[in-house]
C-alpha positions in Angstrom: 74.4 -172.1 -45.1 71.8 -169.8 -43.9 68.4 -171.2 -43.2 65.2 -170.6 -41.2 65.8 -171.3 -37.4 64.8 -174.9 -36.7 62.7 -175.0 -33.7 62.5 -178.8 -32.7 58.6 -179.4 -31.7 58.2 -181.1 -28.5 58.7 -184.8 -28.7 59.4 -187.8 -26.7 63.0 -189.2 -26.6 63.1 -192.8 -27.9 66.6 -193.3 -26.9 69.6 -192.0 -24.9 73.3 -191.5 -25.8 75.7 -194.1 -24.4 78.7 -193.8 -26.3 80.0 -190.8 -28.6 83.0 -189.6 -30.4 83.8 -187.0 -33.0 81.9 -188.7 -35.8 79.4 -190.8 -34.2 77.5 -191.4 -31.3 75.7 -194.7 -29.9 72.2 -194.6 -28.3 70.3 -197.4 -26.5 66.5 -197.2 -27.4 64.3 -197.2 -24.2 62.2 -200.2 -23.3 58.6 -200.5 -24.7 55.9 -200.1 -22.2 54.2 -203.3 -23.7 55.4 -206.6 -24.2 57.3 -205.8 -27.6 60.9 -205.5 -28.6 62.7 -202.1 -28.2 62.3 -200.3 -31.3 64.9 -200.2 -34.0 65.2 -197.2 -36.3 65.7 -197.8 -39.9 68.9 -197.5 -41.6 69.1 -193.7 -43.0 66.7 -192.5 -40.2 67.2 -188.8 -39.2 68.0 -188.2 -35.5 68.9 -185.5 -33.2 70.7 -185.0 -29.8 72.4 -182.3 -28.0 75.6 -180.8 -26.7 74.1 -179.7 -23.6 77.0 -177.2 -22.7 76.9 -175.3 -26.0 73.2 -175.9 -26.6 74.2 -177.2 -30.4 71.7 -179.5 -31.6 73.5 -182.4 -33.1 72.1 -184.4 -36.1 73.1 -187.8 -37.3 71.6 -190.4 -39.5 71.5 -194.3 -38.5 74.0 -196.0 -40.1 74.0 -199.3 -37.8 71.3 -201.1 -35.3 71.6 -204.2 -33.3 69.3 -205.9 -30.8 71.2 -208.2 -28.3 70.9 -209.7 -24.8 71.6 -207.0 -21.9 73.8 -209.8 -20.5 76.8 -209.9 -22.6 77.8 -213.4 -21.2 75.0 -215.4 -22.2 73.9 -215.5 -25.9 70.2 -215.5 -27.1 69.1 -219.1 -28.2 66.5 -220.2 -30.4 63.1 -221.1 -28.6 60.8 -221.9 -31.6 58.1 -219.7 -30.1 56.3 -216.8 -32.2 56.2 -213.2 -30.5 52.9 -214.3 -29.2 54.0 -217.2 -27.6 57.0 -215.4 -26.1 54.8 -212.9 -24.4 52.6 -215.5 -23.2 55.4 -218.0 -21.8 58.6 -216.0 -21.7 57.6 -212.5 -21.1 61.1 -212.0 -19.0 62.6 -212.2 -22.7 61.7 -208.6 -23.6 63.3 -207.2 -20.4 66.6 -209.0 -21.2 67.1 -207.4 -24.7 68.6 -204.0 -25.8 68.5 -202.3 -29.2 71.3 -200.0 -29.9 72.0 -197.7 -33.0 74.8 -195.8 -34.3 74.2 -192.5 -35.9 76.9 -190.8 -38.2 77.0 -187.0 -37.2 76.4 -185.0 -40.6 76.1 -181.6 -38.9 74.5 -179.3 -36.2 72.6 -176.1 -35.5 73.7 -173.5 -33.6 71.7 -170.3 -33.1 69.5 -171.2 -35.8 72.1 -171.8 -38.2 72.8 -174.8 -39.8 76.2 -176.3 -40.2 76.6 -179.3 -42.6 80.0 -180.4 -41.0 81.3 -182.1 -37.8 80.2 -180.0 -34.7 83.0 -179.1 -32.1 82.0 -181.9 -29.8 79.5 -184.6 -30.0 76.5 -185.2 -27.5 77.4 -186.0 -24.0 76.7 -189.4 -22.3 73.1 -189.8 -21.4 71.8 -187.0 -23.5 68.0 -187.9 -25.1 67.9 -188.8 -28.7 64.7 -188.0 -30.8 63.6 -189.0 -34.4 63.9 -185.6 -36.4 60.4 -184.0 -37.6 59.7 -183.6 -41.3 60.3 -179.8 -40.6 63.8 -180.4 -39.2 64.7 -182.5 -42.1 63.4 -180.2 -44.6 65.1 -177.4 -43.4 68.3 -179.3 -42.7 68.2 -180.5 -46.2 68.4 -177.2 -48.2 72.2 -178.1 -48.8 73.7 -181.1 -49.7 77.3 -181.0 -48.2 76.1 -183.7 -45.7 76.3 -186.3 -48.6 80.1 -185.7 -48.4 80.4 -186.7 -44.7 78.3 -189.8 -45.4 80.5 -191.1 -48.3 83.4 -191.2 -45.6 81.5 -193.2 -42.9 83.2 -196.3 -42.0 81.9 -199.8 -40.9 79.0 -200.1 -43.4 78.7 -200.1 -47.1 78.5 -196.4 -48.2 76.6 -196.9 -51.1 73.6 -198.7 -48.9 73.8 -195.6 -46.2 73.7 -193.0 -48.9 70.9 -194.3 -50.6 69.0 -195.1 -47.6 69.3 -191.5 -46.4 68.2 -190.3 -49.9 65.2 -192.6 -49.9 64.1 -191.4 -46.3 64.6 -187.5 -47.2 62.8 -187.9 -50.5 59.7 -189.5 -49.1 59.9 -187.0 -46.2 60.1 -184.0 -48.8 56.7 -185.4 -50.5 58.8 -186.8 -53.1 60.1 -183.7 -54.5 61.7 -184.5 -57.8 63.7 -181.4 -57.9 65.5 -182.2 -54.6 66.0 -185.7 -55.8 67.8 -184.7 -59.2 70.0 -181.7 -57.0 71.1 -184.7 -54.7 72.1 -186.8 -57.9 74.1 -183.8 -59.1 75.8 -183.3 -56.0 76.5 -187.3 -56.0 77.7 -187.3 -59.4 80.2 -184.3 -58.6 81.5 -186.2 -55.4 82.0 -189.3 -57.3 83.0 -188.1 -60.7 86.1 -190.4 -60.4 84.1 -193.5 -59.3 81.3 -194.4 -61.7 80.9 -197.8 -60.2 80.3 -196.4 -56.8 77.9 -193.7 -58.0 76.0 -196.4 -60.3 75.7 -198.5 -57.2 74.1 -196.0 -55.1 71.5 -194.6 -57.9 70.7 -198.2 -58.6 69.5 -198.3 -54.7 67.5 -195.0 -54.7 64.0 -196.4 -55.7 62.2 -193.4 -56.7 
């Protein structure tokens, strides 16, 4: 589809790609400069990275997130302390945790043109990851082909993921009812033979 050229505004990366394949990429969130847990993006959040060699901007939505110790040998244990007490008594805890998230790739932008299908290659390891601006989401979501890709994501209930993405996008688009109705029609077409699945998604879209 043709769209206005998407020109991402300068922003600070909040994570870095640590694993990638044809359909998804995994990123580790950067540590907070304060004594807090690393940020965890919400299910359905829009993110962007890049295939540096081609210059393609790779767009994905968060489909899974986790927080765990950096040391995979020793599990975290309950300490019975509040976050403030942790900061005062166990400040090293915050440096021992990592937040990772997986993003399902839903398309890419090359030369200002939006393609709502898988890119030739995912982003490379150590590429920065950004949260998409409202303008980027608005331009990318002029078409609804990305919904077909989301319905095929494995490893998470797809009704939860699709509903979360639609809720996030609907808010970003200032609750554009026309966009929401078009998204509903697209889902109805894609799931015309699976009414139960369609109903489950629609029930989770809190408009």
